[in-house]
DRENKEZA-805333 format. One record per residue (C-alpha): residue number from 1; x, y, z. Coordinates in nm, 2 decimals, m for minus. Example, Ala and Ser with C-alpha at 12.3 -4.5 7.8 and 13.67 -1.06 7.14 Angstrom:
BEGIN
+-----+--------+--------+--------+
|   k |     xx |     yy |     zz |
+-----+--------+--------+--------+
|   1 |   1.23 |  m0.45 |   0.78 |
|   2 |   1.37 |  m0.11 |   0.71 |
+-----+--------+--------+--------+
! end
This chain:
BEGIN
+-----+--------+--------+--------+
|   k |     xx |     yy |     zz |
+-----+--------+--------+--------+
|   1 | m24.48 |   2.16 |   0.84 |
|   2 | m24.78 |   2.00 |   0.66 |
|   3 | m25.01 |   2.13 |   0.93 |
|   4 | m24.88 |   2.49 |   0.88 |
|   5 | m24.92 |   2.46 |   0.50 |
|   6 | m25.28 |   2.32 |   0.53 |
|   7 | m25.37 |   2.60 |   0.77 |
|   8 | m25.22 |   2.86 |   0.54 |
|   9 | m25.41 |   2.71 |   0.25 |
|  10 | m25.74 |   2.72 |   0.43 |
|  11 | m25.68 |   3.08 |   0.55 |
|  12 | m25.60 |   3.19 |   0.19 |
|  13 | m25.92 |   3.03 |   0.07 |
|  14 | m26.12 |   3.19 |   0.34 |
|  15 | m25.98 |   3.53 |   0.23 |
|  16 | m26.01 |   3.48 |  m0.15 |
|  17 | m26.37 |   3.38 |  m0.17 |
|  18 | m26.52 |   3.68 |   0.02 |
|  19 | m26.27 |   3.91 |  m0.15 |
|  20 | m26.44 |   3.83 |  m0.48 |
|  21 | m26.75 |   4.02 |  m0.36 |
|  22 | m26.55 |   4.34 |  m0.33 |
|  23 | m26.36 |   4.32 |  m0.66 |
|  24 | m26.47 |   4.51 |  m0.97 |
|  25 | m26.60 |   4.31 |  m1.26 |
|  26 | m26.61 |   4.58 |  m1.52 |
|  27 | m26.42 |   4.39 |  m1.79 |
|  28 | m26.61 |   4.07 |  m1.76 |
|  29 | m26.62 |   3.89 |  m2.10 |
|  30 | m26.82 |   3.58 |  m2.01 |
|  31 | m27.13 |   3.55 |  m1.79 |
|  32 | m26.95 |   3.36 |  m1.51 |
|  33 | m26.71 |   3.65 |  m1.46 |
|  34 | m27.01 |   3.85 |  m1.34 |
|  35 | m27.07 |   3.60 |  m1.05 |
|  36 | m26.85 |   3.70 |  m0.75 |
|  37 | m26.59 |   3.45 |  m0.65 |
|  38 | m26.69 |   3.19 |  m0.90 |
|  39 | m26.34 |   3.18 |  m1.04 |
|  40 | m26.20 |   3.10 |  m0.70 |
|  41 | m26.45 |   2.83 |  m0.63 |
|  42 | m26.41 |   2.68 |  m0.98 |
|  43 | m26.03 |   2.68 |  m0.93 |
|  44 | m26.06 |   2.52 |  m0.59 |
|  45 | m26.29 |   2.24 |  m0.71 |
|  46 | m26.08 |   2.19 |  m1.02 |
|  47 | m25.77 |   2.14 |  m0.81 |
|  48 | m25.94 |   1.88 |  m0.60 |
|  49 | m26.08 |   1.71 |  m0.92 |
|  50 | m25.73 |   1.71 |  m1.07 |
|  51 | m25.58 |   1.56 |  m0.75 |
|  52 | m25.84 |   1.29 |  m0.74 |
|  53 | m25.78 |   1.19 |  m1.11 |
|  54 | m25.41 |   1.18 |  m1.05 |
|  55 | m25.46 |   0.95 |  m0.75 |
|  56 | m25.68 |   0.72 |  m0.95 |
|  57 | m25.44 |   0.70 |  m1.24 |
|  58 | m25.15 |   0.65 |  m0.99 |
|  59 | m25.33 |   0.35 |  m0.84 |
|  60 | m25.36 |   0.18 |  m1.19 |
|  61 | m25.02 |   0.29 |  m1.31 |
|  62 | m24.82 |   0.18 |  m1.01 |
|  63 | m24.59 |  m0.12 |  m1.03 |
|  64 | m24.51 |  m0.38 |  m0.77 |
|  65 | m24.18 |  m0.33 |  m0.58 |
|  66 | m23.97 |  m0.59 |  m0.76 |
|  67 | m24.12 |  m0.53 |  m1.11 |
|  68 | m23.80 |  m0.42 |  m1.28 |
|  69 | m23.57 |  m0.67 |  m1.12 |
+-----+--------+--------+--------+
! end
């Protein structure tokens, strides 16, 4: 199941980033909205950064197995 989800995730990323080059950017408010697919790349990198921070915090916040006994 995890292999299928990982494959689906990679396929969706492979579709989303090139799709940004074909999307209209008429209502762009900020300068980065004019750059094609920058939102997708930013979201992808932000998700990995978020996961990394959670793993680091989890390593410090975890307790030993018999801590509450």
